[in-house]
C-alpha positions as CSV (number, residue, x, y, z in Angstrom):
1,M,-28.6,-10.3,22.4
2,R,-30.8,-11.8,19.6
3,N,-33.7,-10.2,17.8
4,D,-34.8,-9.4,14.3
5,V,-32.2,-6.5,14.0
6,T,-29.2,-8.5,15.2
7,E,-30.2,-11.4,13.0
8,M,-30.7,-9.1,10.0
9,F,-27.2,-7.7,10.1
10,G,-25.3,-10.4,12.0
11,I,-24.3,-8.1,14.9
12,D,-24.0,-8.7,18.6
13,I,-25.5,-5.5,19.9
14,P,-28.3,-3.5,18.2
15,I,-26.5,-0.1,18.6
16,F,-26.3,1.8,15.3
17,A,-23.8,4.7,15.3
18,F,-24.4,7.5,12.8
19,S,-21.3,9.5,12.4
20,H,-19.5,11.6,9.7
21,C,-16.3,10.3,11.1
22,R,-15.0,7.0,9.7
23,D,-13.0,6.2,12.8
24,V,-16.2,6.2,14.9
25,V,-18.0,4.0,12.3
26,A,-15.2,1.5,12.4
27,A,-14.9,1.5,16.2
28,V,-18.6,0.9,16.8
29,T,-18.8,-1.9,14.2
30,K,-15.7,-3.6,15.7
31,A,-17.3,-3.3,19.2
32,G,-20.3,-5.4,18.0
33,G,-22.7,-2.7,16.9
34,L,-23.1,-1.2,13.4
35,G,-21.5,2.0,12.3
36,V,-23.2,4.1,9.7
37,L,-21.2,6.7,7.8
38,G,-23.0,10.0,7.2
39,A,-22.0,10.8,3.6
40,V,-24.1,13.7,2.5
41,A,-21.1,16.1,2.7
42,H,-18.6,13.6,1.1
43,S,-17.4,14.1,-2.4
44,P,-17.5,10.8,-4.4
45,N,-13.7,10.6,-4.2
46,Q,-13.7,11.1,-0.4
47,L,-16.4,8.6,0.1
48,E,-14.5,6.0,-1.9
49,I,-11.4,6.6,0.2
50,D,-13.4,6.4,3.5
51,L,-15.3,3.3,2.6
52,E,-12.1,1.5,1.5
53,W,-10.5,2.4,4.8
54,I,-13.6,1.2,6.8
55,E,-13.6,-2.1,5.0
56,A,-9.9,-2.6,5.7
57,E,-10.6,-1.8,9.4
58,V,-13.7,-3.9,10.1
59,G,-13.0,-7.0,7.9
60,D,-16.2,-8.9,7.2
61,K,-18.3,-7.0,9.9
62,P,-21.2,-4.9,8.6
63,F,-21.4,-1.1,8.3
64,G,-23.8,1.3,6.6
65,V,-24.0,4.6,4.7
66,D,-26.4,7.4,5.3
67,L,-27.5,9.8,2.6
68,I,-29.9,12.8,2.7
69,V,-32.3,13.0,-0.2
70,P,-35.4,15.0,0.9
71,A,-38.6,14.4,-0.9
72,K,-39.2,18.1,-1.2
73,Y,-36.6,20.8,-1.7
74,A,-36.3,24.1,-3.7
75,G,-36.8,23.3,-7.4
76,S,-37.7,19.6,-6.9
77,D,-41.1,20.2,-8.6
78,Q,-39.2,21.5,-11.7
79,G,-36.9,18.6,-11.9
80,G,-34.2,20.1,-9.6
81,L,-32.1,23.2,-9.6
82,T,-28.4,23.6,-10.2
83,L,-26.0,25.3,-7.8
84,G,-25.8,28.2,-10.3
85,D,-29.6,28.5,-10.2
86,L,-29.5,28.7,-6.4
87,R,-26.7,31.2,-6.3
88,G,-28.6,33.5,-8.6
89,M,-31.8,33.2,-6.6
90,L,-30.3,34.3,-3.2
91,P,-32.2,37.4,-2.1
92,P,-30.0,40.4,-1.8
93,E,-31.2,41.2,1.7
94,H,-30.1,37.7,2.9
95,V,-26.7,38.1,1.4
96,E,-26.4,41.5,3.1
97,Y,-27.5,40.1,6.4
98,M,-25.0,37.2,6.2
99,D,-22.2,39.7,5.5
100,D,-23.5,41.9,8.3
101,I,-23.2,39.0,10.8
102,L,-19.7,38.2,9.8
103,T,-18.7,41.9,10.0
104,R,-20.2,42.5,13.4
105,Y,-18.5,39.4,14.8
106,E,-15.2,40.3,13.1
107,V,-14.9,37.0,11.3
108,P,-11.9,37.3,8.9
109,D,-12.0,36.4,5.3
110,L,-10.6,33.0,4.2
111,P,-7.0,33.3,3.0
112,A,-6.6,33.6,-0.7
113,D,-4.9,30.3,-1.0
114,T,-7.6,28.4,0.9
115,E,-8.6,25.1,-0.8
116,R,-12.1,25.3,-2.2
117,R,-14.2,22.6,-0.7
118,G,-17.9,21.7,-0.4
119,L,-20.3,23.9,-2.2
120,A,-17.6,26.5,-2.9
121,S,-15.8,24.0,-5.2
122,G,-19.0,23.3,-7.2
123,S,-19.5,24.8,-10.6
124,D,-22.7,26.5,-11.6
125,D,-24.0,23.4,-13.4
126,T,-23.4,21.2,-10.3
127,A,-26.6,19.6,-8.9
128,A,-28.2,21.3,-6.0
129,P,-27.0,20.0,-2.6
130,M,-29.1,17.3,-0.9
131,S,-30.9,16.5,-4.1
132,A,-31.4,13.2,-5.7
133,D,-29.0,14.2,-8.5
134,S,-26.3,15.3,-6.1
135,Q,-26.5,12.0,-4.1
136,A,-26.7,9.6,-7.0
137,P,-22.9,9.2,-7.4
138,N,-22.5,8.5,-3.7
139,L,-25.3,5.9,-3.7
140,E,-23.5,4.0,-6.5
141,I,-20.2,4.2,-4.6
142,A,-21.9,2.9,-1.4
143,L,-23.3,0.0,-3.3
144,A,-20.0,-0.8,-5.0
145,H,-18.6,-1.4,-1.5
146,R,-19.8,-3.8,1.2
147,S,-22.3,-1.5,2.9
148,A,-25.0,-3.6,4.5
149,I,-27.6,-0.9,4.7
150,I,-28.3,2.4,3.0
151,V,-30.3,4.9,5.0
152,N,-32.1,8.0,3.8
153,A,-32.2,10.5,6.6
154,L,-34.8,13.0,5.4
155,G,-38.1,11.7,4.0
156,P,-38.9,8.6,2.1
157,P,-36.1,7.2,0.0
158,P,-36.6,7.8,-3.7
159,Q,-37.9,4.8,-5.5
160,H,-34.8,4.5,-7.6
161,M,-32.7,4.3,-4.4
162,I,-34.8,1.5,-3.1
163,E,-34.7,-0.4,-6.4
164,R,-30.9,-0.1,-6.7
165,C,-30.4,-1.3,-3.1
166,K,-32.7,-4.2,-3.6
167,E,-30.9,-5.1,-6.9
168,E,-27.7,-5.3,-4.9
169,G,-29.2,-7.2,-2.0
170,R,-28.8,-4.4,0.5
171,K,-31.2,-3.3,3.2
172,V,-32.8,0.1,3.1
173,G,-33.5,2.2,6.2
174,A,-35.3,5.5,6.7
175,L,-35.9,8.0,9.5
176,A,-39.4,8.8,10.6
177,G,-40.7,11.5,12.9
178,K,-44.4,10.6,12.6
179,P,-46.3,7.3,12.3
180,Q,-47.6,8.3,8.8
181,H,-44.0,8.8,7.6
182,A,-43.1,5.3,8.8
183,E,-46.1,3.8,7.1
184,R,-45.1,5.4,3.8
185,H,-41.5,4.2,4.2
186,V,-42.7,0.6,4.7
187,N,-45.1,0.8,1.8
188,A,-42.3,2.0,-0.4
189,G,-40.2,-1.1,0.5
190,V,-38.0,0.1,3.4
191,D,-36.6,-2.7,5.6
192,L,-35.8,-0.8,8.8
193,I,-37.4,2.2,10.4
194,I,-35.6,4.7,12.6
195,A,-38.2,6.3,14.9
196,Q,-36.5,9.6,15.7
197,G,-38.0,11.9,18.4
198,S,-37.6,15.6,18.7
199,E,-34.8,15.3,21.2
200,A,-32.4,14.2,18.4
201,G,-29.7,16.3,16.8
202,G,-30.0,17.3,13.2
203,H,-33.3,17.2,11.2
204,T,-36.1,16.2,13.5
205,G,-39.8,16.6,14.0
206,E,-41.8,17.7,17.0
207,I,-42.9,14.5,18.6
208,G,-40.9,13.3,21.6
209,T,-39.2,9.9,21.6
210,M,-41.2,8.4,24.4
211,V,-44.4,9.0,22.5
212,L,-43.1,8.3,19.0
213,I,-41.5,4.9,19.3
214,P,-44.6,2.9,20.4
215,E,-46.7,4.8,17.8
216,I,-44.4,3.8,15.0
217,V,-43.9,0.2,16.3
218,D,-47.7,-0.2,16.2
219,A,-48.0,1.4,12.8
220,V,-45.4,-0.7,10.9
221,G,-46.3,-4.2,12.0
222,S,-43.4,-6.7,11.5
223,T,-40.9,-4.2,10.2
224,P,-38.2,-3.7,12.8
225,V,-37.8,-0.3,14.4
226,L,-34.8,1.4,16.0
227,G,-35.4,4.1,18.6
228,A,-33.6,7.5,18.2
229,G,-33.6,10.9,19.8
230,G,-32.2,11.5,23.2
231,I,-30.5,8.1,23.4
232,G,-26.9,7.8,24.4
233,R,-27.0,5.8,27.6
234,G,-28.0,2.2,28.5
235,R,-31.0,3.2,30.5
236,Q,-32.3,5.1,27.5
237,M,-31.6,2.1,25.3
238,A,-33.6,-0.1,27.7
239,A,-36.5,2.4,27.6
240,A,-36.5,2.4,23.8
241,M,-36.6,-1.4,23.7
242,A,-39.3,-1.6,26.3
243,L,-41.3,0.7,24.1
244,G,-41.0,-1.9,21.2
245,A,-37.8,-0.9,19.4
246,Q,-35.4,-3.6,18.6
247,G,-32.3,-1.5,18.9
248,V,-31.2,2.2,18.9
249,W,-29.8,4.7,16.5
250,C,-27.4,7.2,18.2
251,G,-25.7,10.2,16.6
252,S,-24.9,13.0,19.0
253,V,-23.2,10.8,21.6
254,W,-20.2,10.2,19.3
255,L,-19.5,13.9,18.7
256,T,-17.4,14.2,21.9
257,T,-15.6,10.9,21.6
258,E,-11.8,10.8,21.2
259,E,-12.1,9.7,17.6
260,A,-14.6,12.4,16.6
261,E,-13.6,15.1,14.1
262,T,-15.9,17.7,15.7
263,H,-14.4,21.2,15.7
264,P,-12.3,21.4,19.0
265,V,-14.1,24.6,20.1
266,V,-17.5,23.1,19.4
267,K,-16.5,19.9,21.2
268,E,-15.6,21.9,24.3
269,K,-18.9,23.7,24.1
270,M,-20.7,20.4,24.0
271,L,-18.8,19.0,26.9
272,R,-19.9,22.0,29.0
273,A,-23.5,22.1,27.7
274,S,-26.7,21.1,29.5
275,S,-29.7,19.4,27.9
276,S,-31.3,22.9,27.6
277,D,-28.5,24.3,25.4
278,T,-29.9,23.1,22.0
279,I,-32.5,24.5,19.7
280,R,-34.5,23.4,16.6
281,S,-33.4,26.0,14.1
282,R,-33.5,26.4,10.3
283,S,-30.3,28.4,10.3
284,R,-27.9,25.7,8.9
285,T,-29.9,23.8,6.4
286,G,-33.2,25.6,5.8
287,K,-35.2,22.8,7.6
288,H,-35.6,22.5,11.3
289,A,-32.5,20.8,12.7
290,R,-31.6,20.6,16.4
291,Q,-28.2,22.2,17.1
292,L,-26.1,23.8,19.8
293,K,-27.3,27.2,20.8
294,S,-24.9,30.0,20.0
295,A,-24.7,33.5,18.7
296,W,-25.3,32.0,15.3
297,T,-28.8,30.6,16.2
298,D,-29.6,33.8,18.1
299,E,-29.0,35.8,15.0
300,W,-31.2,33.7,12.8
301,E,-34.0,33.5,15.4
302,N,-34.3,37.3,15.6
303,P,-37.8,38.2,14.2
304,E,-36.5,41.6,13.1
305,T,-34.0,40.2,10.7
306,P,-34.4,38.0,7.6
307,M,-35.6,34.5,8.3
308,P,-33.6,31.5,7.0
309,L,-34.2,30.4,3.4
310,G,-35.5,27.0,2.5
311,M,-33.5,23.9,1.8
312,P,-31.1,23.9,0.0
313,A,-30.8,27.7,-0.6
314,Q,-29.9,28.4,3.1
315,Q,-26.9,26.0,2.7
316,V,-25.7,27.9,-0.3
317,L,-26.1,31.2,1.4
318,I,-24.1,30.2,4.5
319,D,-21.5,27.8,3.1
320,E,-18.6,30.2,3.0
321,A,-19.6,31.8,6.3
322,I,-19.5,28.5,8.1
323,R,-16.1,27.8,6.7
324,R,-14.8,31.2,7.8
325,I,-16.3,30.8,11.3
326,D,-14.8,27.3,11.7
327,R,-11.4,28.5,10.6
328,S,-11.3,31.4,13.0
329,A,-13.1,29.9,16.0
330,H,-10.0,28.7,17.9
331,H,-9.6,32.0,19.8
332,E,-11.7,32.0,23.0
333,G,-14.0,35.0,23.2
334,S,-13.6,35.9,19.5
335,G,-16.6,36.6,17.4
336,A,-16.1,33.4,15.5
337,E,-16.0,31.4,18.7
338,K,-19.3,32.9,19.8
339,L,-20.9,31.9,16.5
340,A,-19.5,28.4,16.2
341,N,-22.0,25.6,16.7
342,Y,-23.0,22.2,15.2
343,F,-25.9,19.8,15.1
344,V,-26.5,18.0,18.4
345,G,-29.4,16.6,20.4
346,Q,-30.5,17.0,24.0
347,I,-28.4,14.1,25.1
348,V,-25.5,16.7,25.0
349,G,-26.2,17.3,28.7
350,N,-24.9,13.8,29.4
351,M,-21.9,14.2,27.1
352,N,-19.6,15.7,29.6
353,E,-16.6,13.4,29.3
354,S,-14.6,12.6,26.2
355,K,-14.0,8.8,25.9
356,S,-13.4,6.4,23.1
357,A,-16.3,5.3,20.9
358,T,-15.6,1.7,22.0
359,Q,-16.0,2.7,25.6
360,V,-19.2,4.5,24.9
361,V,-20.6,1.2,23.5
362,F,-19.4,-0.8,26.4
363,D,-20.8,1.7,28.9
364,M,-24.2,1.6,27.2
365,V,-24.3,-2.2,27.3
366,D,-23.3,-2.3,30.9
367,E,-26.0,0.2,31.9
368,F,-28.6,-1.5,29.7
369,I,-28.0,-4.8,31.5
370,S,-28.3,-3.1,34.9
371,A,-31.4,-1.3,33.9
372,T,-33.2,-4.4,32.6
373,Q,-32.1,-6.4,35.6
374,S,-33.5,-3.7,37.9
375,V,-36.9,-3.9,36.2
376,V,-36.9,-7.7,36.5
377,T,-36.1,-7.4,40.2
378,Q,-38.9,-5.0,40.8
379,M,-41.3,-7.3,39.0
380,E,-40.3,-10.1,41.2
381,A,-40.5,-8.2,44.4
C-alpha cells in the first residue's frame, strides 16, 4: 500500500497502534505498521528502558511516542500547579466520598511494604500530572531515541514541543475531535492529524467517526489524516480510508491481545463486553474519557454524590484508590472486581478473542482487502 502516510514513515501498512505496552508497539511495527508507545504514565527512567528495548526489537523500523499535554488544566493559567498544591486543594467531601466507596466495596489497604509508584511516589514539589512541566523530561528522552513521530493526545501540542521535534527532524501528530481543533493543529505546525470520533477509548469528544473524518479531511487540506474511534477491523479501516483518511489509529483493539499488560480481570471483562458496555466518564482523569462501565463509573455518575474534579485533580484524588482496586480485583465477585475498569472504546464488542498483536494486524489487512474488493465488484456489476 502506498500513500502519503506510508511514504512519510516508510511503512508497509498505515495501521498505527497506540499502546502503553512496549511488546504491542514492537509487534505492530515489525508487522509493517507503526507502534506508538503511550508514555504519559512512564517515569523518565522507565521510558528510557522501554525505548531502548523497542529499538533493539524493531531494528531500523519506525515507532512513535505519545504524550498527553492538555492545553488547559487546573492551574495552567497560573503557570502550573505542583503535586503538593493539588493535594492541598482536594475538597474534603471528595476525599470522604472516595474513602466511602473503598469502604463500601471492602477494598483493602495497600500493604505497608508496597512500592510507591506513579503519583504516590511524587514529592509535593513535583510538577502536576499531564502538565507541560511533567512531560518535558519524557519529550527529551523520546527525542534522544529514534522515535519517528511524537504525538500529543489531548489538545494542540505546546509550541515548544513542536519546535523541539522540528529541530530533531521528527514528525508531530495530534488528535482532533472537531474540525476546528484540526485546523489549529495544522496552523501550529502539526504534520499528521488523528481524527478521533466519539466511539474511541480514552479522551474523546462527541462527534462520531463517520461524520468526523470527512469533516477533518476537508478542513486540513494536504495534511494527511488518520481515522480513529471504533476502528479495529479491516472493514472499518476500509470505511475510514473511503472517507478520506490515509490510515488508521487504533488503541482499544490491542488491550485484549496476548502481549497486552491489561489487568487480567479487566481483560476478561472486555472479552465478554458488548459495544454498549462503555461510557464517557470524567471519573478517571477529570475529562471525559470513554471507559468500561463498572461499579466505579456508576458511583461517579450518581447525581446525588460529588461529581468528579477537573484534570488533574481527579487523578490525584483517585490515584491510591485505583492502585488498591487493581491489587485486589483478582477475586471474582469481590468489591474490587466490581469496581475494576479501564479506558476502552466501543470496538470492545468485537474484542471477544485474545490473539497476538501481529495476528490482529494480519486479520485487519485481510479483511481490508476483502472489503475494498467487494466495493469494486459492486461498482462493476
